[in-house]
Every structure is written in C-alpha cells, then in structure tokens.
matplotlib code that plots the C-alpha trace (Angstrom):
import matplotlib.pyplot as plt

x = [7.3, 3.8, 1.3, -1.9, -5.2, -7.3, -10.7, -11.4, -14.9, -16.2, -15.6, -12.9, -10.8, -10.8, -7.0, -7.4, -7.3, -10.7, -12.2, -13.4, -10.7, -7.1, -4.1, -2.7, 1.1, 1.1, -0.1, 2.7, 5.4, 4.0, 4.3, 7.7, 8.8, 6.7, 4.3, 0.6, -1.2, -3.4, -7.2, -7.1, -8.8, -6.5, -8.9, -11.7, -10.8, -10.8, -14.2, -15.7, -14.5, -16.1, -19.4, -19.4, -18.4, -21.3, -23.8, -22.7, -23.2, -26.8, -27.3, -26.0, -27.9, -31.1, -31.0, -30.3, -33.0, -35.6, -34.8, -34.8, -38.1, -39.9, -38.7, -39.8, -43.3, -43.8, -42.9, -40.0, -37.8, -34.5, -35.1, -31.6, -30.3, -32.3, -30.4, -27.2, -28.2, -29.2, -25.8, -23.8, -25.6, -25.1, -21.4, -21.1, -22.1, -25.6, -25.1, -23.2, -25.9, -28.6, -26.6, -25.9, -29.6, -30.9, -28.3, -29.2, -32.6, -31.7, -28.9, -31.4, -33.4, -29.9, -28.9, -32.1, -32.0, -28.4, -28.9, -31.9, -30.1, -26.8, -28.9, -30.2, -26.7, -25.7, -27.1, -24.6, -25.6, -21.9, -21.1, -24.3, -23.2, -19.5, -20.6, -23.3, -20.8, -18.1, -20.7, -21.9, -18.4, -17.9, -21.1, -20.4, -16.9, -18.1, -20.7, -18.3, -20.6, -18.4, -19.9, -23.1, -21.7, -21.6, -25.3, -26.0, -23.8, -26.0, -29.2, -27.6, -26.6, -30.4, -31.6, -29.2, -29.9, -33.6, -32.9, -36.0, -37.2, -40.9, -42.7, -43.2, -39.4, -38.5, -41.0, -39.6, -36.0, -37.0, -38.9, -35.9, -33.5, -36.3, -36.7, -32.7, -32.1, -35.2, -34.2, -30.8, -32.0, -34.3, -31.8, -29.0, -30.7, -29.5, -26.8, -26.6, -25.6, -26.2, -23.8, -21.2, -21.3, -21.1, -18.0, -16.3, -17.0, -15.3, -12.2, -11.9, -11.8, -9.4, -7.1, -7.0, -6.1, -3.4, -2.0, -2.1, -0.3, 2.4, 3.0, 3.4, 5.8, 7.7, 7.9, 9.0, 11.8, 13.0, 12.9, 15.2, 17.6, 16.7, 17.3, 14.8, 11.7, 8.3, 7.1, 4.3, 4.0, 1.4, -0.9, -0.5, -1.8, -4.9, -5.5, -5.7, -7.9, -10.3, -10.1, -11.3, -14.2, -15.1, -15.2, -17.3, -19.8, -19.8, -20.7, -23.3, -25.1, -27.4, -26.9, -25.9, -22.2, -21.5, -17.9, -17.0, -15.4, -13.3, -11.9, -11.3, -9.0, -7.5, -6.5, -5.0, -3.0, -1.6, -0.5, 1.3, 3.3, 4.2, 5.1, 7.4, 9.3, 9.5, 11.0, 13.6, 14.5, 14.7, 16.8, 19.2, 19.7, 21.6, 19.3, 20.9, 19.2, 17.8, 16.1, 15.0, 13.2, 11.2, 10.2, 9.5, 7.0, 5.3, 4.7, 3.4, 1.2, -0.1, -0.8, -3.7, -5.7, -5.7, -9.4, -12.1, -13.8, -10.8, -10.5, -6.5, -6.7, -5.1, -2.3, -1.9, -1.6, 0.8, 3.0, 3.0, 3.8, 6.9, 8.0, 7.7, 9.9, 12.6, 12.7, 13.1, 16.0, 19.7, 21.0, 23.3, 27.1, 28.5, 27.8, 26.9, 24.3, 23.0, 22.6, 21.0, 18.5, 17.7, 17.1, 14.7, 12.9, 12.7, 11.2, 8.7, 7.7, 7.1, 4.7, 3.0, 2.4, 0.8, -1.5, -2.4, -3.7, -6.3, -7.1, -7.7, -10.2, -12.1, -12.3, -13.8, -16.6, -19.9, -22.1, -24.4, -21.5, -20.5, -24.1, -24.6, -21.2, -20.0, -22.8, -21.6, -24.3, -23.5]
y = [38.3, 39.4, 36.5, 38.2, 36.1, 35.9, 34.8, 31.9, 32.6, 29.7, 30.6, 30.7, 27.7, 26.3, 27.1, 30.8, 33.6, 34.8, 31.3, 29.5, 26.8, 27.7, 26.2, 24.7, 25.3, 22.6, 20.1, 21.3, 20.8, 17.4, 16.3, 17.6, 15.4, 12.3, 12.5, 12.2, 15.3, 16.7, 16.6, 13.8, 10.5, 7.8, 5.0, 6.5, 4.3, 1.2, 2.3, 2.8, -0.7, -2.3, -0.7, -1.8, -5.3, -5.4, -4.0, -6.7, -9.3, -7.9, -8.2, -11.7, -13.0, -11.3, -12.3, -16.0, -16.3, -14.5, -16.5, -19.9, -18.9, -17.9, -21.0, -23.2, -21.6, -21.8, -25.6, -25.6, -28.7, -26.9, -24.2, -23.9, -23.6, -20.4, -19.1, -20.0, -18.1, -15.0, -15.3, -15.5, -12.4, -10.2, -10.7, -8.1, -4.4, -3.2, -2.4, -5.7, -7.7, -6.0, -7.0, -10.6, -11.2, -10.2, -12.6, -15.4, -15.4, -15.2, -18.0, -20.2, -21.0, -21.2, -23.8, -25.8, -25.8, -27.1, -29.7, -31.1, -31.2, -32.8, -35.3, -36.6, -37.7, -39.3, -41.8, -40.9, -37.8, -37.2, -36.5, -34.4, -32.4, -32.0, -31.0, -28.5, -26.8, -26.7, -25.0, -22.7, -21.4, -20.6, -18.6, -16.9, -16.1, -14.5, -12.5, -11.4, -13.1, -15.7, -14.8, -16.4, -19.7, -21.1, -20.8, -22.3, -25.2, -25.9, -25.7, -28.1, -30.5, -30.5, -31.2, -34.3, -35.5, -35.6, -37.6, -36.3, -33.1, -32.0, -28.5, -28.8, -29.3, -26.4, -24.0, -25.4, -24.5, -21.2, -20.2, -21.2, -18.8, -16.0, -16.3, -16.1, -13.0, -11.4, -11.8, -10.5, -7.5, -6.5, -7.1, -5.4, -2.2, -2.2, 0.4, 3.9, 6.1, 9.2, 8.2, 7.1, 10.2, 12.2, 10.1, 10.6, 14.4, 14.3, 12.4, 14.9, 17.7, 15.9, 14.9, 18.6, 19.9, 17.3, 18.3, 21.9, 21.4, 19.2, 21.9, 24.5, 22.1, 21.7, 25.6, 25.8, 23.3, 24.9, 28.2, 26.9, 25.2, 21.8, 18.8, 16.7, 17.0, 16.0, 12.5, 11.4, 7.8, 7.9, 10.4, 8.3, 5.1, 7.0, 8.4, 4.9, 3.8, 6.6, 5.8, 2.2, 3.6, 6.0, 3.0, 1.1, 4.0, 4.2, 0.6, 0.8, 3.9, 4.8, 8.5, 10.5, 11.3, 9.0, 8.6, 12.0, 11.0, 8.3, 10.8, 13.2, 10.8, 9.6, 13.2, 13.7, 10.4, 11.6, 14.7, 12.9, 11.2, 14.7, 15.8, 12.8, 14.0, 17.4, 16.1, 14.1, 17.3, 19.5, 16.8, 16.1, 19.3, 22.2, 25.2, 28.5, 30.5, 33.1, 30.8, 28.4, 31.5, 31.9, 28.3, 28.5, 31.6, 30.0, 26.8, 28.6, 30.6, 27.3, 25.8, 28.1, 27.1, 23.3, 22.6, 20.7, 23.8, 25.9, 26.3, 26.9, 29.8, 32.4, 29.7, 29.1, 32.9, 33.4, 30.7, 31.9, 35.4, 34.0, 32.0, 35.2, 36.8, 34.1, 34.6, 38.5, 38.2, 38.7, 35.7, 33.4, 34.5, 31.3, 27.6, 27.5, 30.3, 28.5, 25.3, 27.1, 28.5, 25.4, 23.7, 26.4, 26.3, 22.4, 22.7, 25.1, 22.7, 20.1, 22.4, 23.3, 19.6, 19.6, 22.5, 21.0, 17.8, 19.9, 21.7, 18.6, 17.4, 20.8, 20.8, 17.3, 18.2, 19.2, 22.0, 19.5, 18.0, 21.3, 22.0, 18.8, 18.5, 22.2, 23.4, 24.8, 23.2, 19.7]
z = [-8.8, -7.5, -7.4, -6.6, -5.8, -8.9, -9.1, -11.1, -12.4, -10.4, -6.8, -4.1, -3.6, -0.2, 0.1, -1.2, 1.2, 2.0, 2.2, 5.3, 4.7, 5.6, 4.6, 7.7, 8.1, 10.7, 8.1, 5.7, 8.6, 9.2, 5.5, 5.2, 8.2, 7.1, 10.1, 9.8, 9.0, 11.7, 11.1, 8.5, 9.6, 8.3, 9.5, 7.4, 4.4, 6.7, 8.3, 4.8, 3.6, 6.7, 5.9, 2.4, 3.5, 6.0, 3.2, 0.7, 3.6, 4.0, 0.3, -0.4, 2.8, 2.0, -1.9, -1.0, 1.5, -0.6, -3.8, -1.8, 0.1, -3.1, -5.0, -2.2, -1.7, -5.6, -5.3, -7.6, -7.5, -7.2, -4.9, -3.4, -6.8, -7.2, -4.2, -5.8, -8.9, -6.7, -5.0, -8.1, -9.5, -6.4, -6.5, -9.1, -9.3, -9.8, -13.5, -14.1, -12.3, -14.5, -17.6, -16.4, -15.3, -18.9, -20.4, -18.0, -19.1, -22.8, -22.5, -20.7, -23.8, -25.7, -23.1, -23.1, -26.9, -27.2, -24.4, -26.2, -29.7, -28.3, -26.4, -29.6, -31.0, -27.9, -25.2, -22.7, -20.4, -19.5, -23.2, -23.6, -20.6, -21.9, -25.4, -24.1, -22.0, -24.8, -27.2, -24.4, -23.6, -27.3, -27.3, -24.0, -25.0, -28.4, -26.5, -23.8, -21.2, -19.6, -16.1, -17.0, -18.1, -14.5, -14.1, -17.5, -16.5, -13.6, -15.8, -18.0, -15.2, -14.1, -17.7, -18.2, -14.6, -15.4, -18.5, -20.5, -21.6, -20.9, -20.8, -17.0, -16.6, -18.9, -17.0, -13.6, -14.5, -16.2, -13.0, -11.0, -13.1, -13.0, -9.2, -8.6, -10.9, -9.6, -6.1, -6.8, -8.6, -5.8, -3.0, -5.1, -4.6, -1.1, -1.6, -0.4, -3.3, -1.4, 1.5, -1.0, -2.9, 0.4, 1.5, -2.1, -1.5, 2.0, 0.3, -2.6, -0.1, 2.1, -0.8, -2.2, 1.2, 1.5, -2.0, -1.3, 2.1, 0.1, -2.4, 0.7, 2.3, -1.0, -1.2, 2.4, 1.9, -1.3, 0.5, 3.1, 0.6, 2.1, -0.1, 2.2, 0.0, 1.3, 0.4, -1.7, -1.3, 1.3, -0.6, -3.7, -1.9, -0.5, -4.0, -5.4, -2.5, -3.3, -6.9, -6.0, -4.2, -6.9, -9.4, -7.1, -6.9, -10.6, -11.1, -8.5, -9.4, -12.0, -11.6, -14.5, -15.0, -12.1, -13.6, -12.5, -9.2, -10.6, -13.5, -10.8, -8.7, -11.8, -12.7, -9.3, -9.5, -12.8, -11.1, -8.4, -11.2, -12.6, -9.0, -8.6, -11.8, -10.2, -7.0, -9.0, -10.9, -7.8, -5.9, -8.7, -10.7, -9.0, -8.9, -8.1, -5.2, -7.4, -9.7, -6.8, -5.5, -8.7, -8.4, -4.7, -5.2, -8.1, -6.2, -3.2, -5.3, -7.0, -3.6, -3.1, -6.1, -5.4, -5.3, -7.3, -8.7, -9.9, -13.5, -13.9, -16.3, -14.0, -13.2, -16.8, -17.5, -14.6, -15.7, -19.4, -18.1, -16.2, -19.3, -21.3, -18.8, -19.1, -23.0, -22.7, -20.1, -21.2, -23.0, -20.9, -21.2, -19.9, -20.1, -16.3, -16.9, -19.9, -18.0, -15.0, -17.4, -19.0, -15.8, -14.7, -18.0, -17.8, -14.3, -15.3, -18.2, -15.5, -13.6, -16.7, -17.3, -13.7, -14.5, -17.9, -16.4, -14.3, -17.6, -19.4, -16.7, -16.7, -20.4, -20.6, -18.3, -19.8, -18.6, -17.2, -15.2, -13.8, -12.8, -11.2, -9.3, -8.8, -6.8, -3.6, -1.7, -3.2]

ax = plt.figure().add_subplot(projection="3d")
ax.plot(x, y, z, "-o")
ax.set_aspect("equal")
plt.show()
C-alpha cells in the first residue's frame, strides 16, 4: 500500500518529509530498548518546577511584607493578620485569588452581622464564636466558598476578643481585610505567563516527537516480528506532568482560551490509553506476516503526521480506504482466515480510535483558537 505524503491544509508536520524537523531513528531505537531518548532533557520538568517554587516563594514573601507594612503604617491594630490574609489568598491561583478576594470582602460584612446578632443572645464570647463559625460554615458551603471561612474565623475572633462593637473597630477590621487581599492581588501578578506559554510550547513539540518516534519504533518491531514492543509508561508520566503545568497556566492566566494547552495534553493522554490497548492486541493476538505488514506500513505512515497542527483528514481517508479494500477482498474460506481477518479489522478499529481523538480535539477548536495557537511564529 502506497502512503504518499499529503498536505493537511495547515502546513507540514515536524515529522513529515520536507520539514526542518526529522524523525530520529536513534530515538526510535532508544524507545524500543527502554533507554533515554537523545535530545530530550528529562530534567526540564524538575527545573521548571524549581522555578515555579522560587516564584511562589517570592510572591508569598512580597505579599506578606507588603500587607503587614501597609497595615502598620496605617495604624491598624492587627497588622500581622493582614499579612496572614495575604498569605492565605496567595496560596491559590490568580483566578481563584481574585474570586476569593471578592468573597472575603463580601463575607466580612456577613461575619460582622452574624457576630453582632449572636452576641445579643449570649453573654459568653466562646458561645458567640462557636455559633458564628457554625453559621458561616453553612453559608460558605452553600455558596461554594469554603476557602474564605478561615479568614472570617479570624475576623470573628477579633470581634469577640474586643467584647464590643464600634464603627472604629469595624473600619479597622475592614481595612485589615482590604489591605490583605489587595496586597495579595498585587503580588499575585508575579507570574510570567509568556515564559510559561513558551515552556508549554516546547513540551508539546517534544512530546509529539516522542510519540512519533514511539510509533516508528513500534513499526520497526512489528516489521522484525519482535514481541518486545516499546514501552509507554515514561511517556505517560511526562504527559501527566505536562498536563499539571498546563492546568497551572490556565489558572494563572487571563489570556483568551488559556485552556488550550491542558486540552491538548488531555488528548495525548487519552491517545496513550488507546496505544496501550493496541500494544496488548499486538502482543496477544497472532497476526500473520501479511496482515502484520499492512499494520506496520500504516503505523509508519501515521508517525509522520504526529504534530499539533495536523488535521487528520488525510489519515482518516487512508484508513477508510484500507478498510474498504478489506471489505472487497475475497471472503475467508477457513476459520483461521476468518480469525485473522477479524483480528486485523479489530486492530485497525483501535488505530481509528487513536486518530478520532485528534479529530475531536481539532473539531473542538474555534477559528479564533486556531488563529491564536496555530501560527507558525507562535
């Protein structure tokens, strides 16, 4: 079967002939033997994690110092509590910090009101504190804002400790909350979205190259009739780590369609699950050499089109053509021939599922997303 190189309408894939990226046979060989793939920095994830940890340390330190400093200069009675509020707020993502900050300000007034009302019914501060926390928990649970409960507990503790309400005390506590969340929002901007995006881009290209090399290694092993198929565990672990970083980028970015990277890695992880099934089928089914060659050629052809910007129309067409050829072949005469034909068809259906996952990803993209993420200079 002649699988020619097709144009996808989007551009050449990195693994296609004619591209400046070339499928490395040494990489495929390394994958088949379980060795590290040349040219891949396996410490890159650790390095990026270290950078993120240092950035978070900087955000936390700056936020706490800023909040306490402002509260102290403003003469607030609980300046270090402002720093604590900033700390708690900064422990979440940028988007979640903004959401929680708004709710902390809103629930401040709710906390003050509940504390005042419960204090009218009992002379015991400890009972007032307990009842207020109970009611605040109910409200926060209903509104799905439980993370703000801790700060409101601190505010309630300040109220019952003072023993009496006054407009001055309310203003002092409100400014403490406002200072803490404002400092957190300011210091929360210490996040390099551009660098994170570039990092995710590099990981996507690297992961696509590894997958293409894996498919090439699988085809090589099948061509040799070897039962020692390349392993996927290390690649799957890397994809899950990349997904974690992509989710972090989504939660800390206000960019349009920031979820694109997470969705891409999720698609690749699902494809790995399909490839595990394919490996099991190839390892457990007895595939005759003639049919094994058909599978080998198609997998080798498929490996050339593993890249982010490939729309799998050509691969779907080739697979459909292959299935049509199978349907028009002479009907099996023996049970063994029937079993072999069924095995081949089953394996091709698994490959079709692999292609369909990319199709679902592409079809889920809007034109604005393609324009934003599929530019060659991005």
